Structures are given as C-alpha cells and as structure tokens.
C-alpha positions in Angstrom: 82.5 93.2 105.5 86.5 93.8 106.8 87.6 95.1 103.5 84.3 97.7 103.2 85.4 98.8 106.9 88.8 99.2 106.0 88.1 101.1 102.9 85.4 103.4 104.5 88.4 103.9 107.8 90.9 105.0 104.9 88.2 107.2 102.9 87.5 108.7 106.3 91.4 109.3 107.2 92.1 110.9 103.8 89.3 113.2 104.0 90.5 114.3 107.4 94.0 114.6 106.1 93.1 117.0 103.2 91.3 119.1 105.6 93.9 119.7 107.9 96.3 120.3 104.9 94.2 122.8 103.4 93.7 124.1 106.6 97.5 124.6 106.8 97.6 126.4 103.4 98.4 123.6 101.0 97.2 123.3 97.6 95.7 119.9 97.0 97.0 118.6 93.3 95.5 115.1 93.2 93.9 112.4 95.5 94.7 108.7 95.0 97.0 109.2 91.8 98.3 106.1 90.2 101.2 106.1 88.5 102.5 102.7 86.8 104.5 101.6 90.1 101.6 102.9 92.9 99.7 105.2 94.0 100.1 108.3 96.2 97.3 108.8 98.7 97.6 112.7 98.3 99.8 114.9 96.0 99.7 118.7 97.2 101.7 121.5 97.0 103.6 123.3 100.0 104.9 126.8 98.8 107.4 125.7 95.9 107.7 122.1 96.9 105.6 118.8 95.6 104.4 116.8 98.7 103.4 112.9 98.5 101.4 112.3 101.3 101.2 108.8 102.7 98.1 108.5 105.2 97.7 106.0 107.5 94.3 105.6 109.0 93.5 103.1 112.1 90.4 102.8 114.2 90.2 102.1 118.0 91.5 103.3 121.4 93.8 100.7 121.2 95.6 102.2 118.2 99.5 102.2 118.8 100.6 105.7 117.9 104.3 105.2 117.4 105.4 106.9 114.2 107.7 104.0 113.6 104.8 101.5 113.5 103.1 103.4 110.8 105.8 104.2 108.5 105.3 102.9 105.2 107.6 99.8 104.1 110.6 100.6 101.9 109.0 99.1 99.1 105.7 101.1 99.5 107.9 104.1 100.1 110.0 103.4 96.6 106.3 103.0 95.2 105.4 106.3 96.5 108.4 108.3 95.5 108.2 106.5 91.8 104.4 107.8 91.3 105.1 111.3 92.6 108.2 111.7 90.0 105.7 110.2 87.5 103.1 112.8 88.4 105.5 115.6 88.1 106.7 114.3 84.5 102.9 114.5 83.5 102.0 117.5 85.3 105.0 119.6 85.2 105.2 122.8 87.7 107.5 125.1 88.6 108.6 123.8 92.0 111.6 123.5 93.6 111.7 120.1 94.8 109.5 117.6 96.9 109.0 115.9 99.9 107.3 113.0 101.3 105.1 112.9 104.5 103.1 110.4 106.4 99.9 111.7 108.3 98.9 109.5 111.2 94.8 109.6 111.5 92.7 107.8 114.3 89.3 107.4 113.4 86.3 106.6 115.7 83.1 105.9 114.5 82.5 108.5 111.7 84.8 111.0 113.2 88.6 111.3 112.6 91.4 113.3 113.5 95.2 114.0 112.5 97.2 112.8 115.3 100.8 113.3 113.8 102.1 115.1 110.5 105.4 113.6 110.0 106.9 116.2 107.5 110.2 114.5 105.7 109.0 111.4 106.7 111.4 109.4 104.6 113.9 110.8 101.9 113.0 109.9 98.3 116.1 110.7 96.4 117.9 107.9 98.6 115.2 105.2 97.3 115.9 106.0 93.8 119.5 105.5 93.8 121.1 102.6 91.8 122.3 100.8 95.0 118.4 100.5 96.3 117.0 98.9 93.0 115.8 95.3 93.1 118.4 92.8 92.2 
C-alpha cells in the first residue's frame, strides 16, 4: 500500500514537472528512460542542451523544502549521468552539451506544484572522471 502511494506521488510529480518544462519551452525527449546503469525521470531539450531531470516529489505540509535534502546521492548522480550519455549515444542529436537539473515537487492529494527547479544541480562531467569511479 505504501509503495503504491509513493508510486502515485512520483507519477503525479513527474507529470507536474513535465507540464512545467513544456510551459517553459522545453521539448520532452523521453520519460523514465532506462539505460544499462539506471534511469532518468525526464530527458528534455532546452535550446541546444540535453537536460536530464531528476524529479523529487514529496507529500504533506511538513515537507522539508531545503534543496540540500532533495539532491540525488552521488551514486544516483552517476547513474543519471551514465544514463543520459547512453540515451544520447542511442539517439544522436545536434546538441551542444548537457545539463543535470533537479525539480522539487510538492504533492498534496491529487494536486502537485513545482516548488523549485534547480538548473545545473550537479556537474556530470566530474562524476564521469576516473578519479570518481568505484574501486
């Protein structure tokens, strides 16, 4: 029952984030795209950039909105970076680069709203360097 509720909250949050991105002129390229190492909630195009968007959805009025508490873990960031690069390898586009964003969504009942869009939330190039690979 709890998992079902979390899934519903996550889906609602992703729908809200996609609507927000589209209203800002982003082109949605994929949702819940799975690469060999992980998943990206939303892959979008913002001008000449590919943007991997991690959507963090939370329920309730007691939700902590401090972005530091919402950031994906370092391992999750690595999986997002690897998955975006795998997507771009399979779906080549004439893009000038990529960016990694986090969108914070507050869900209450059947409604949701974006409370923060953190552009360049983390730097994917650092995460792919040999010094950060697992030993």
